Gaussian input, Z-matrix of N, CA and C with variables (Angstrom, degrees):
# hf/3-21g

backbone

0 1
 N
 C     1     B1
 C     2     B2     1     A1
 N     3     B3     2     A2     1     D1
 C     4     B4     3     A3     2     D2
 C     5     B5     4     A4     3     D3
 N     6     B6     5     A5     4     D4
 C     7     B7     6     A6     5     D5
 C     8     B8     7     A7     6     D6
 N     9     B9     8     A8     7     D7
 C    10    B10     9     A9     8     D8
 C    11    B11    10    A10     9     D9
 N    12    B12    11    A11    10    D10
 C    13    B13    12    A12    11    D11
 C    14    B14    13    A13    12    D12
 N    15    B15    14    A14    13    D13
 C    16    B16    15    A15    14    D14
 C    17    B17    16    A16    15    D15
 N    18    B18    17    A17    16    D16
 C    19    B19    18    A18    17    D17
 C    20    B20    19    A19    18    D18
 N    21    B21    20    A20    19    D19
 C    22    B22    21    A21    20    D20
 C    23    B23    22    A22    21    D21
 N    24    B24    23    A23    22    D22
 C    25    B25    24    A24    23    D23
 C    26    B26    25    A25    24    D24
 N    27    B27    26    A26    25    D25
 C    28    B28    27    A27    26    D26
 C    29    B29    28    A28    27    D27
 N    30    B30    29    A29    28    D28
 C    31    B31    30    A30    29    D29
 C    32    B32    31    A31    30    D30
 N    33    B33    32    A32    31    D31
 C    34    B34    33    A33    32    D32
 C    35    B35    34    A34    33    D33
 N    36    B36    35    A35    34    D34
 C    37    B37    36    A36    35    D35
 C    38    B38    37    A37    36    D36
 N    39    B39    38    A38    37    D37
 C    40    B40    39    A39    38    D38
 C    41    B41    40    A40    39    D39
 N    42    B42    41    A41    40    D40
 C    43    B43    42    A42    41    D41
 C    44    B44    43    A43    42    D42
 N    45    B45    44    A44    43    D43
 C    46    B46    45    A45    44    D44
 C    47    B47    46    A46    45    D45
 N    48    B48    47    A47    46    D46
 C    49    B49    48    A48    47    D47
 C    50    B50    49    A49    48    D48
 N    51    B51    50    A50    49    D49
 C    52    B52    51    A51    50    D50
 C    53    B53    52    A52    51    D51
 N    54    B54    53    A53    52    D52
 C    55    B55    54    A54    53    D53
 C    56    B56    55    A55    54    D54
 N    57    B57    56    A56    55    D55
 C    58    B58    57    A57    56    D56
 C    59    B59    58    A58    57    D57
 N    60    B60    59    A59    58    D58
 C    61    B61    60    A60    59    D59
 C    62    B62    61    A61    60    D60
 N    63    B63    62    A62    61    D61
 C    64    B64    63    A63    62    D62
 C    65    B65    64    A64    63    D63
 N    66    B66    65    A65    64    D64
 C    67    B67    66    A66    65    D65
 C    68    B68    67    A67    66    D66
 N    69    B69    68    A68    67    D67
 C    70    B70    69    A69    68    D68
 C    71    B71    70    A70    69    D69
 N    72    B72    71    A71    70    D70
 C    73    B73    72    A72    71    D71
 C    74    B74    73    A73    72    D72
 N    75    B75    74    A74    73    D73
 C    76    B76    75    A75    74    D74
 C    77    B77    76    A76    75    D75
 N    78    B78    77    A77    76    D76
 C    79    B79    78    A78    77    D77
 C    80    B80    79    A79    78    D78
 N    81    B81    80    A80    79    D79
 C    82    B82    81    A81    80    D80
 C    83    B83    82    A82    81    D81
 N    84    B84    83    A83    82    D82
 C    85    B85    84    A84    83    D83
 C    86    B86    85    A85    84    D84
 N    87    B87    86    A86    85    D85
 C    88    B88    87    A87    86    D86
 C    89    B89    88    A88    87    D87
 N    90    B90    89    A89    88    D88
 C    91    B91    90    A90    89    D89
 C    92    B92    91    A91    90    D90
 N    93    B93    92    A92    91    D91
 C    94    B94    93    A93    92    D92
 C    95    B95    94    A94    93    D93
 N    96    B96    95    A95    94    D94
 C    97    B97    96    A96    95    D95
 C    98    B98    97    A97    96    D96
 N    99    B99    98    A98    97    D97
 C   100   B100    99    A99    98    D98
 C   101   B101   100   A100    99    D99
 N   102   B102   101   A101   100   D100
 C   103   B103   102   A102   101   D101
 C   104   B104   103   A103   102   D102
 N   105   B105   104   A104   103   D103
 C   106   B106   105   A105   104   D104
 C   107   B107   106   A106   105   D105
 N   108   B108   107   A107   106   D106
 C   109   B109   108   A108   107   D107
 C   110   B110   109   A109   108   D108
 N   111   B111   110   A110   109   D109
 C   112   B112   111   A111   110   D110
 C   113   B113   112   A112   111   D111
 N   114   B114   113   A113   112   D112
 C   115   B115   114   A114   113   D113
 C   116   B116   115   A115   114   D114
 N   117   B117   116   A116   115   D115
 C   118   B118   117   A117   116   D116
 C   119   B119   118   A118   117   D117
 N   120   B120   119   A119   118   D118
 C   121   B121   120   A120   119   D119
 C   122   B122   121   A121   120   D120
 N   123   B123   122   A122   121   D121
 C   124   B124   123   A123   122   D122
 C   125   B125   124   A124   123   D123
 N   126   B126   125   A125   124   D124
 C   127   B127   126   A126   125   D125
 C   128   B128   127   A127   126   D126
 N   129   B129   128   A128   127   D127
 C   130   B130   129   A129   128   D128
 C   131   B131   130   A130   129   D129
 N   132   B132   131   A131   130   D130
 C   133   B133   132   A132   131   D131
 C   134   B134   133   A133   132   D132
 N   135   B135   134   A134   133   D133
 C   136   B136   135   A135   134   D134
 C   137   B137   136   A136   135   D135
 N   138   B138   137   A137   136   D136
 C   139   B139   138   A138   137   D137
 C   140   B140   139   A139   138   D138
 N   141   B141   140   A140   139   D139
 C   142   B142   141   A141   140   D140
 C   143   B143   142   A142   141   D141
 N   144   B144   143   A143   142   D142
 C   145   B145   144   A144   143   D143
 C   146   B146   145   A145   144   D144
 N   147   B147   146   A146   145   D145
 C   148   B148   147   A147   146   D146
 C   149   B149   148   A148   147   D147
 N   150   B150   149   A149   148   D148
 C   151   B151   150   A150   149   D149
 C   152   B152   151   A151   150   D150
 N   153   B153   152   A152   151   D151
 C   154   B154   153   A153   152   D152
 C   155   B155   154   A154   153   D153
 N   156   B156   155   A155   154   D154
 C   157   B157   156   A156   155   D155
 C   158   B158   157   A157   156   D156
 N   159   B159   158   A158   157   D157
 C   160   B160   159   A159   158   D158
 C   161   B161   160   A160   159   D159
 N   162   B162   161   A161   160   D160
 C   163   B163   162   A162   161   D161
 C   164   B164   163   A163   162   D162
 N   165   B165   164   A164   163   D163
 C   166   B166   165   A165   164   D164
 C   167   B167   166   A166   165   D165
 N   168   B168   167   A167   166   D166
 C   169   B169   168   A168   167   D167
 C   170   B170   169   A169   168   D168
 N   171   B171   170   A170   169   D169
 C   172   B172   171   A171   170   D170
 C   173   B173   172   A172   171   D171
 N   174   B174   173   A173   172   D172
 C   175   B175   174   A174   173   D173
 C   176   B176   175   A175   174   D174
 N   177   B177   176   A176   175   D175
 C   178   B178   177   A177   176   D176
 C   179   B179   178   A178   177   D177
 N   180   B180   179   A179   178   D178
 C   181   B181   180   A180   179   D179
 C   182   B182   181   A181   180   D180
 N   183   B183   182   A182   181   D181
 C   184   B184   183   A183   182   D182
 C   185   B185   184   A184   183   D183
 N   186   B186   185   A185   184   D184
 C   187   B187   186   A186   185   D185
 C   188   B188   187   A187   186   D186
 N   189   B189   188   A188   187   D187
 C   190   B190   189   A189   188   D188
 C   191   B191   190   A190   189   D189
 N   192   B192   191   A191   190   D190
 C   193   B193   192   A192   191   D191
 C   194   B194   193   A193   192   D192
 N   195   B195   194   A194   193   D193
 C   196   B196   195   A195   194   D194
 C   197   B197   196   A196   195   D195
 N   198   B198   197   A197   196   D196
 C   199   B199   198   A198   197   D197
 C   200   B200   199   A199   198   D198
 N   201   B201   200   A200   199   D199
 C   202   B202   201   A201   200   D200
 C   203   B203   202   A202   201   D201
 N   204   B204   203   A203   202   D202
 C   205   B205   204   A204   203   D203
 C   206   B206   205   A205   204   D204
 N   207   B207   206   A206   205   D205
 C   208   B208   207   A207   206   D206
 C   209   B209   208   A208   207   D207
 N   210   B210   209   A209   208   D208
 C   211   B211   210   A210   209   D209
 C   212   B212   211   A211   210   D210
 N   213   B213   212   A212   211   D211
 C   214   B214   213   A213   212   D212
 C   215   B215   214   A214   213   D213
 N   216   B216   215   A215   214   D214
 C   217   B217   216   A216   215   D215
 C   218   B218   217   A217   216   D216
 N   219   B219   218   A218   217   D217
 C   220   B220   219   A219   218   D218
 C   221   B221   220   A220   219   D219
 N   222   B222   221   A221   220   D220
 C   223   B223   222   A222   221   D221
 C   224   B224   223   A223   222   D222
 N   225   B225   224   A224   223   D223
 C   226   B226   225   A225   224   D224
 C   227   B227   226   A226   225   D225
 N   228   B228   227   A227   226   D226
 C   229   B229   228   A228   227   D227
 C   230   B230   229   A229   228   D228
 N   231   B231   230   A230   229   D229
 C   232   B232   231   A231   230   D230
 C   233   B233   232   A232   231   D231
 N   234   B234   233   A233   232   D232
 C   235   B235   234   A234   233   D233
 C   236   B236   235   A235   234   D234
 N   237   B237   236   A236   235   D235
 C   238   B238   237   A237   236   D236
 C   239   B239   238   A238   237   D237
 N   240   B240   239   A239   238   D238
 C   241   B241   240   A240   239   D239
 C   242   B242   241   A241   240   D240
 N   243   B243   242   A242   241   D241
 C   244   B244   243   A243   242   D242
 C   245   B245   244   A244   243   D243
 N   246   B246   245   A245   244   D244
 C   247   B247   246   A246   245   D245
 C   248   B248   247   A247   246   D246
 N   249   B249   248   A248   247   D247
 C   250   B250   249   A249   248   D248
 C   251   B251   250   A250   249   D249
 N   252   B252   251   A251   250   D250
 C   253   B253   252   A252   251   D251
 C   254   B254   253   A253   252   D252
 N   255   B255   254   A254   253   D253
 C   256   B256   255   A255   254   D254
 C   257   B257   256   A256   255   D255
 N   258   B258   257   A257   256   D256
 C   259   B259   258   A258   257   D257
 C   260   B260   259   A259   258   D258
 N   261   B261   260   A260   259   D259
 C   262   B262   261   A261   260   D260
 C   263   B263   262   A262   261   D261
 N   264   B264   263   A263   262   D262
 C   265   B265   264   A264   263   D263
 C   266   B266   265   A265   264   D264
 N   267   B267   266   A266   265   D265
 C   268   B268   267   A267   266   D266
 C   269   B269   268   A268   267   D267
 N   270   B270   269   A269   268   D268
 C   271   B271   270   A270   269   D269
 C   272   B272   271   A271   270   D270
 N   273   B273   272   A272   271   D271
 C   274   B274   273   A273   272   D272
 C   275   B275   274   A274   273   D273
 N   276   B276   275   A275   274   D274
 C   277   B277   276   A276   275   D275
 C   278   B278   277   A277   276   D276
 N   279   B279   278   A278   277   D277
 C   280   B280   279   A279   278   D278
 C   281   B281   280   A280   279   D279
 N   282   B282   281   A281   280   D280
 C   283   B283   282   A282   281   D281
 C   284   B284   283   A283   282   D282
 N   285   B285   284   A284   283   D283
 C   286   B286   285   A285   284   D284
 C   287   B287   286   A286   285   D285
 N   288   B288   287   A287   286   D286
 C   289   B289   288   A288   287   D287
 C   290   B290   289   A289   288   D288
 N   291   B291   290   A290   289   D289
 C   292   B292   291   A291   290   D290
 C   293   B293   292   A292   291   D291
 N   294   B294   293   A293   292   D292
 C   295   B295   294   A294   293   D293
 C   296   B296   295   A295   294   D294
 N   297   B297   296   A296   295   D295
 C   298   B298   297   A297   296   D296
 C   299   B299   298   A298   297   D297
 N   300   B300   299   A299   298   D298
 C   301   B301   300   A300   299   D299
 C   302   B302   301   A301   300   D300
 N   303   B303   302   A302   301   D301
 C   304   B304   303   A303   302   D302
 C   305   B305   304   A304   303   D303
 N   306   B306   305   A305   304   D304
 C   307   B307   306   A306   305   D305
 C   308   B308   307   A307   306   D306
 N   309   B309   308   A308   307   D307
 C   310   B310   309   A309   308   D308
 C   311   B311   310   A310   309   D309
 N   312   B312   311   A311   310   D310
 C   313   B313   312   A312   311   D311
 C   314   B314   313   A313   312   D312

   B1=1.4451
   B2=1.5952
   B3=1.3561
   B4=1.4613
   B5=1.5327
   B6=1.3784
   B7=1.5288
   B8=1.5950
   B9=1.2140
   B10=1.4491
   B11=1.5330
   B12=1.3019
   B13=1.5007
   B14=1.4641
   B15=1.3587
   B16=1.4457
   B17=1.5649
   B18=1.2581
   B19=1.3702
   B20=1.6094
   B21=1.2139
   B22=1.3988
   B23=1.5329
   B24=1.3840
   B25=1.4351
   B26=1.4882
   B27=1.2751
   B28=1.3849
   B29=1.6090
   B30=1.2985
   B31=1.4125
   B32=1.5734
   B33=1.2403
   B34=1.4300
   B35=1.5135
   B36=1.4551
   B37=1.4432
   B38=1.4852
   B39=1.3303
   B40=1.5103
   B41=1.6030
   B42=1.1516
   B43=1.4746
   B44=1.5707
   B45=1.3132
   B46=1.5172
   B47=1.5114
   B48=1.2542
   B49=1.5952
   B50=1.5975
   B51=1.2288
   B52=1.4730
   B53=1.5770
   B54=1.3225
   B55=1.4190
   B56=1.5714
   B57=1.3335
   B58=1.6230
   B59=1.5575
   B60=1.1982
   B61=1.4906
   B62=1.5261
   B63=1.3340
   B64=1.4886
   B65=1.5245
   B66=1.2666
   B67=1.5289
   B68=1.4512
   B69=1.3980
   B70=1.5257
   B71=1.5551
   B72=1.3029
   B73=1.4941
   B74=1.4268
   B75=1.3081
   B76=1.5713
   B77=1.4733
   B78=1.2593
   B79=1.5308
   B80=1.5003
   B81=1.2986
   B82=1.5051
   B83=1.5722
   B84=1.3135
   B85=1.4304
   B86=1.5099
   B87=1.3184
   B88=1.4022
   B89=1.5869
   B90=1.1532
   B91=1.5566
   B92=1.4825
   B93=1.2783
   B94=1.4827
   B95=1.6172
   B96=1.3774
   B97=1.4580
   B98=1.5405
   B99=1.1946
   B100=1.4852
   B101=1.4888
   B102=1.2189
   B103=1.5292
   B104=1.5243
   B105=1.2110
   B106=1.4469
   B107=1.3988
   B108=1.3327
   B109=1.4218
   B110=1.6209
   B111=1.3660
   B112=1.4933
   B113=1.4763
   B114=1.3216
   B115=1.5106
   B116=1.3946
   B117=1.3865
   B118=1.4286
   B119=1.4996
   B120=1.2847
   B121=1.4959
   B122=1.5716
   B123=1.3388
   B124=1.5165
   B125=1.5178
   B126=1.3170
   B127=1.4537
   B128=1.4862
   B129=1.2810
   B130=1.5811
   B131=1.5117
   B132=1.3407
   B133=1.4918
   B134=1.6141
   B135=1.2942
   B136=1.3980
   B137=1.5374
   B138=1.3325
   B139=1.4567
   B140=1.6191
   B141=1.3443
   B142=1.5010
   B143=1.5446
   B144=1.3026
   B145=1.4023
   B146=1.6051
   B147=1.2695
   B148=1.5295
   B149=1.4577
   B150=1.3524
   B151=1.4156
   B152=1.5097
   B153=1.3676
   B154=1.4957
   B155=1.4663
   B156=1.3715
   B157=1.3635
   B158=1.6221
   B159=1.2274
   B160=1.4538
   B161=1.5275
   B162=1.3073
   B163=1.4743
   B164=1.4627
   B165=1.3025
   B166=1.5397
   B167=1.4857
   B168=1.2723
   B169=1.4490
   B170=1.5694
   B171=1.3821
   B172=1.4033
   B173=1.5093
   B174=1.4850
   B175=1.4944
   B176=1.5661
   B177=1.2767
   B178=1.4348
   B179=1.5524
   B180=1.3214
   B181=1.4269
   B182=1.5754
   B183=1.2465
   B184=1.4761
   B185=1.6883
   B186=1.3109
   B187=1.4344
   B188=1.5629
   B189=1.3321
   B190=1.4131
   B191=1.5768
   B192=1.3760
   B193=1.4367
   B194=1.5248
   B195=1.2915
   B196=1.5701
   B197=1.4669
   B198=1.2882
   B199=1.4448
   B200=1.5879
   B201=1.2947
   B202=1.4791
   B203=1.5963
   B204=1.3652
   B205=1.4442
   B206=1.5345
   B207=1.3178
   B208=1.5339
   B209=1.5536
   B210=1.3126
   B211=1.4637
   B212=1.5103
   B213=1.3980
   B214=1.5078
   B215=1.5342
   B216=1.3991
   B217=1.5115
   B218=1.5156
   B219=1.1693
   B220=1.5614
   B221=1.3699
   B222=1.3881
   B223=1.3935
   B224=1.5628
   B225=1.3357
   B226=1.4192
   B227=1.4888
   B228=1.2779
   B229=1.3709
   B230=1.5368
   B231=1.3964
   B232=1.4738
   B233=1.4881
   B234=1.2422
   B235=1.5541
   B236=1.4804
   B237=1.3192
   B238=1.4950
   B239=1.4262
   B240=1.4144
   B241=1.4305
   B242=1.5818
   B243=1.3081
   B244=1.5750
   B245=1.4622
   B246=1.3247
   B247=1.5405
   B248=1.4230
   B249=1.3556
   B250=1.3926
   B251=1.5274
   B252=1.3598
   B253=1.4047
   B254=1.5389
   B255=1.2112
   B256=1.4925
   B257=1.4194
   B258=1.2904
   B259=1.5030
   B260=1.4660
   B261=1.3144
   B262=1.4893
   B263=1.4258
   B264=1.3902
   B265=1.5156
   B266=1.5155
   B267=1.4083
   B268=1.4213
   B269=1.3507
   B270=1.4185
   B271=1.4553
   B272=1.4905
   B273=1.3229
   B274=1.5080
   B275=1.5198
   B276=1.1906
   B277=1.4116
   B278=1.6460
   B279=1.2548
   B280=1.4762
   B281=1.5673
   B282=1.2796
   B283=1.4498
   B284=1.5659
   B285=1.3152
   B286=1.4436
   B287=1.5099
   B288=1.4444
   B289=1.4604
   B290=1.5006
   B291=1.2202
   B292=1.5339
   B293=1.4414
   B294=1.3783
   B295=1.3905
   B296=1.5843
   B297=1.1794
   B298=1.5119
   B299=1.4481
   B300=1.3257
   B301=1.4746
   B302=1.5511
   B303=1.2342
   B304=1.5295
   B305=1.4956
   B306=1.2975
   B307=1.3673
   B308=1.5977
   B309=1.2576
   B310=1.5380
   B311=1.5038
   B312=1.1826
   B313=1.6284
   B314=1.4802
   A1=108.73
   A2=110.17
   A3=115.51
   A4=111.20
   A5=110.78
   A6=118.55
   A7=105.86
   A8=117.43
   A9=123.63
   A10=110.77
   A11=109.40
   A12=121.22
   A13=113.11
   A14=121.51
   A15=122.41
   A16=108.93
   A17=114.89
   A18=121.57
   A19=111.10
   A20=120.85
   A21=120.93
   A22=112.66
   A23=117.42
   A24=127.96
   A25=109.69
   A26=118.98
   A27=124.50
   A28=107.40
   A29=121.19
   A30=121.41
   A31=110.06
   A32=116.13
   A33=114.62
   A34=115.22
   A35=113.88
   A36=117.33
   A37=106.86
   A38=121.02
   A39=124.80
   A40=109.55
   A41=115.36
   A42=120.21
   A43=115.08
   A44=110.57
   A45=120.02
   A46=113.84
   A47=113.70
   A48=119.69
   A49=104.27
   A50=113.24
   A51=124.34
   A52=106.71
   A53=118.55
   A54=126.02
   A55=110.97
   A56=110.41
   A57=117.91
   A58=113.19
   A59=113.72
   A60=118.94
   A61=108.20
   A62=118.08
   A63=119.92
   A64=107.16
   A65=118.27
   A66=121.45
   A67=109.47
   A68=110.27
   A69=119.25
   A70=112.47
   A71=114.33
   A72=117.37
   A73=113.17
   A74=114.33
   A75=111.55
   A76=115.15
   A77=119.95
   A78=126.94
   A79=103.73
   A80=114.72
   A81=123.05
   A82=109.32
   A83=117.17
   A84=123.88
   A85=111.08
   A86=120.31
   A87=120.76
   A88=113.12
   A89=117.68
   A90=115.86
   A91=113.08
   A92=117.10
   A93=124.41
   A94=111.09
   A95=115.17
   A96=119.40
   A97=109.35
   A98=120.82
   A99=122.83
   A100=101.81
   A101=123.67
   A102=123.19
   A103=109.19
   A104=122.32
   A105=124.59
   A106=113.35
   A107=119.21
   A108=124.05
   A109=110.08
   A110=112.52
   A111=117.79
   A112=108.18
   A113=117.96
   A114=122.61
   A115=118.41
   A116=117.38
   A117=124.22
   A118=112.69
   A119=117.31
   A120=117.88
   A121=108.78
   A122=121.98
   A123=120.48
   A124=110.70
   A125=122.59
   A126=122.78
   A127=110.04
   A128=114.72
   A129=113.93
   A130=113.71
   A131=112.08
   A132=115.01
   A133=106.44
   A134=114.12
   A135=115.76
   A136=116.07
   A137=114.63
   A138=120.46
   A139=105.09
   A140=116.22
   A141=119.83
   A142=113.23
   A143=111.44
   A144=119.75
   A145=113.24
   A146=114.61
   A147=120.36
   A148=110.15
   A149=117.24
   A150=124.12
   A151=114.64
   A152=113.33
   A153=123.05
   A154=114.12
   A155=115.11
   A156=117.64
   A157=113.09
   A158=120.69
   A159=121.78
   A160=112.20
   A161=118.96
   A162=119.78
   A163=106.54
   A164=115.54
   A165=121.63
   A166=110.13
   A167=115.93
   A168=124.96
   A169=110.81
   A170=116.69
   A171=115.07
   A172=115.51
   A173=116.04
   A174=117.44
   A175=105.17
   A176=123.86
   A177=127.08
   A178=104.36
   A179=118.56
   A180=123.08
   A181=112.70
   A182=117.26
   A183=121.91
   A184=107.42
   A185=115.82
   A186=118.41
   A187=112.22
   A188=114.89
   A189=118.61
   A190=114.89
   A191=112.66
   A192=117.54
   A193=112.70
   A194=116.55
   A195=118.86
   A196=113.27
   A197=122.25
   A198=121.67
   A199=107.73
   A200=111.42
   A201=119.77
   A202=114.08
   A203=115.41
   A204=121.15
   A205=113.86
   A206=113.11
   A207=119.39
   A208=105.79
   A209=124.56
   A210=121.31
   A211=107.22
   A212=114.59
   A213=117.86
   A214=102.01
   A215=114.51
   A216=117.51
   A217=109.96
   A218=122.03
   A219=122.80
   A220=107.18
   A221=124.03
   A222=118.80
   A223=116.27
   A224=111.55
   A225=119.42
   A226=113.54
   A227=115.95
   A228=118.71
   A229=119.37
   A230=113.01
   A231=120.61
   A232=107.62
   A233=119.08
   A234=120.19
   A235=109.25
   A236=120.79
   A237=127.57
   A238=114.08
   A239=112.80
   A240=116.32
   A241=115.23
   A242=106.90
   A243=115.72
   A244=108.86
   A245=116.62
   A246=123.79
   A247=111.49
   A248=124.78
   A249=124.26
   A250=115.24
   A251=117.15
   A252=123.70
   A253=108.95
   A254=123.45
   A255=129.46
   A256=106.91
   A257=118.98
   A258=128.30
   A259=106.91
   A260=116.06
   A261=124.60
   A262=114.08
   A263=120.05
   A264=121.63
   A265=101.77
   A266=115.23
   A267=122.04
   A268=111.71
   A269=118.75
   A270=122.08
   A271=111.22
   A272=118.08
   A273=118.42
   A274=111.59
   A275=116.88
   A276=123.86
   A277=107.47
   A278=114.66
   A279=122.33
   A280=110.10
   A281=115.01
   A282=114.58
   A283=113.94
   A284=114.94
   A285=119.39
   A286=106.53
   A287=115.03
   A288=116.18
   A289=113.95
   A290=122.56
   A291=119.48
   A292=109.08
   A293=108.14
   A294=120.70
   A295=106.64
   A296=119.41
   A297=117.89
   A298=114.23
   A299=112.77
   A300=120.85
   A301=103.38
   A302=112.89
   A303=112.25
   A304=108.16
   A305=116.29
   A306=124.78
   A307=110.52
   A308=118.40
   A309=115.77
   A310=106.09
   A311=116.51
   A312=125.33
   A313=103.34
   D1=133.81
   D2=177.18
   D3=-72.06
   D4=145.05
   D5=-179.28
   D6=-106.74
   D7=134.67
   D8=172.47
   D9=-84.06
   D10=135.32
   D11=-178.36
   D12=-103.26
   D13=123.29
   D14=-179.20
   D15=-66.58
   D16=156.65
   D17=-176.39
   D18=-62.21
   D19=-36.70
   D20=-175.24
   D21=-99.27
   D22=15.37
   D23=176.41
   D24=-84.82
   D25=144.11
   D26=178.72
   D27=-81.56
   D28=110.71
   D29=-171.04
   D30=-66.76
   D31=-34.25
   D32=179.99
   D33=-66.33
   D34=-30.15
   D35=177.07
   D36=-70.66
   D37=-36.51
   D38=177.27
   D39=-51.14
   D40=-34.87
   D41=-175.59
   D42=-89.30
   D43=11.40
   D44=169.65
   D45=84.18
   D46=15.66
   D47=178.01
   D48=-81.02
   D49=142.47
   D50=-174.52
   D51=-53.96
   D52=150.54
   D53=-174.82
   D54=-52.85
   D55=-55.58
   D56=176.04
   D57=-56.06
   D58=-47.94
   D59=-176.53
   D60=-66.47
   D61=-42.44
   D62=-177.83
   D63=-66.68
   D64=-35.15
   D65=-176.65
   D66=-64.26
   D67=-46.41
   D68=176.98
   D69=-57.83
   D70=-45.05
   D71=177.18
   D72=-65.95
   D73=-39.25
   D74=176.59
   D75=-66.52
   D76=-33.69
   D77=176.55
   D78=-61.30
   D79=-63.78
   D80=-176.79
   D81=-44.95
   D82=-52.14
   D83=-174.26
   D84=-65.64
   D85=-40.17
   D86=171.69
   D87=-64.51
   D88=-43.00
   D89=176.71
   D90=-66.02
   D91=-36.88
   D92=178.57
   D93=-62.85
   D94=-41.61
   D95=178.47
   D96=-69.40
   D97=-31.04
   D98=-176.79
   D99=-75.98
   D100=-46.18
   D101=179.98
   D102=-63.42
   D103=-43.03
   D104=176.82
   D105=-59.90
   D106=-40.24
   D107=178.94
   D108=-65.65
   D109=-42.20
   D110=176.50
   D111=-56.59
   D112=-55.43
   D113=178.60
   D114=-52.10
   D115=-47.86
   D116=177.27
   D117=-69.41
   D118=-42.69
   D119=-178.45
   D120=-64.56
   D121=-30.56
   D122=174.56
   D123=-90.62
   D124=4.99
   D125=172.18
   D126=64.10
   D127=28.51
   D128=176.45
   D129=-79.95
   D130=145.97
   D131=172.79
   D132=-79.45
   D133=170.14
   D134=175.18
   D135=-59.10
   D136=-37.93
   D137=-176.51
   D138=-67.92
   D139=-44.60
   D140=174.50
   D141=-54.06
   D142=-53.36
   D143=-178.16
   D144=-60.38
   D145=-34.68
   D146=175.76
   D147=-68.12
   D148=-45.01
   D149=173.38
   D150=-53.10
   D151=-51.37
   D152=-179.24
   D153=-60.41
   D154=-42.66
   D155=-176.83
   D156=-96.98
   D157=-1.03
   D158=175.52
   D159=74.91
   D160=33.87
   D161=178.03
   D162=-132.03
   D163=175.67
   D164=-179.12
   D165=-72.28
   D166=160.10
   D167=171.48
   D168=-64.09
   D169=-43.34
   D170=178.98
   D171=-67.77
   D172=-21.01
   D173=173.35
   D174=-71.35
   D175=-40.49
   D176=-177.81
   D177=-62.17
   D178=-48.20
   D179=176.75
   D180=-54.30
   D181=-49.13
   D182=176.25
   D183=-55.99
   D184=-47.44
   D185=-179.11
   D186=-61.59
   D187=-44.43
   D188=-176.00
   D189=-73.18
   D190=-24.16
   D191=176.84
   D192=-97.98
   D193=13.26
   D194=175.49
   D195=66.88
   D196=29.92
   D197=179.11
   D198=-82.41
   D199=71.71
   D200=-167.55
   D201=-58.28
   D202=-19.59
   D203=178.57
   D204=-76.93
   D205=-13.58
   D206=-171.32
   D207=-108.38
   D208=13.75
   D209=177.47
   D210=-133.52
   D211=153.53
   D212=-172.21
   D213=-118.24
   D214=147.23
   D215=175.46
   D216=-61.24
   D217=-36.00
   D218=179.39
   D219=-59.48
   D220=-47.32
   D221=-175.48
   D222=-75.73
   D223=-25.68
   D224=172.30
   D225=-67.58
   D226=-43.58
   D227=175.68
   D228=-63.08
   D229=-34.06
   D230=176.51
   D231=-75.20
   D232=-30.12
   D233=178.17
   D234=-73.22
   D235=-40.19
   D236=174.71
   D237=-59.33
   D238=-37.13
   D239=175.54
   D240=-66.31
   D241=-38.88
   D242=177.12
   D243=-61.77
   D244=-36.45
   D245=178.17
   D246=-77.97
   D247=7.28
   D248=176.39
   D249=79.40
   D250=13.97
   D251=-176.31
   D252=-100.34
   D253=147.81
   D254=177.02
   D255=-108.42
   D256=133.55
   D257=174.92
   D258=-105.39
   D259=121.62
   D260=170.68
   D261=-111.61
   D262=135.44
   D263=-179.03
   D264=-122.05
   D265=129.02
   D266=169.78
   D267=-111.32
   D268=126.82
   D269=-177.64
   D270=-108.54
   D271=134.76
   D272=177.11
   D273=-134.12
   D274=176.89
   D275=-178.99
   D276=-68.69
   D277=157.67
   D278=-179.14
   D279=-60.35
   D280=-30.47
   D281=-175.11
   D282=-75.75
   D283=-20.33
   D284=178.87
   D285=-70.96
   D286=145.68
   D287=-179.12
   D288=-82.74
   D289=-20.65
   D290=179.98
   D291=-129.42
   D292=136.47
   D293=164.07
   D294=-118.33
   D295=153.74
   D296=-174.55
   D297=-135.20
   D298=155.45
   D299=168.65
   D300=-134.50
   D301=131.49
   D302=-177.41
   D303=-132.60
   D304=163.84
   D305=-178.15
   D306=-125.22
   D307=136.73
   D308=180.00
   D309=-138.07
   D310=152.76
   D311=176.83
   D312=-90.48

């Protein structure tokens, strides 16, 4: 039977991935989505995006195709900075329900 996932629930955790790994995947996926939006909004080809961000075209392909295991948070943050986006991380105690990462222009 299918299980519904709440909007604020970490989807990766729902699939039984450890809490730390699930949080890492959630952060990476959020950053990847924002970069993909930036690239698509500007109508960049993968080659143009690679040149703009100083990475390889295969890296952009991995990003655009959601290959989360092939991208790093460090590189994504650097790329978002190049795109004029600011990444903010908020850390709280484990008892708090929400921790957040946000992007601002």
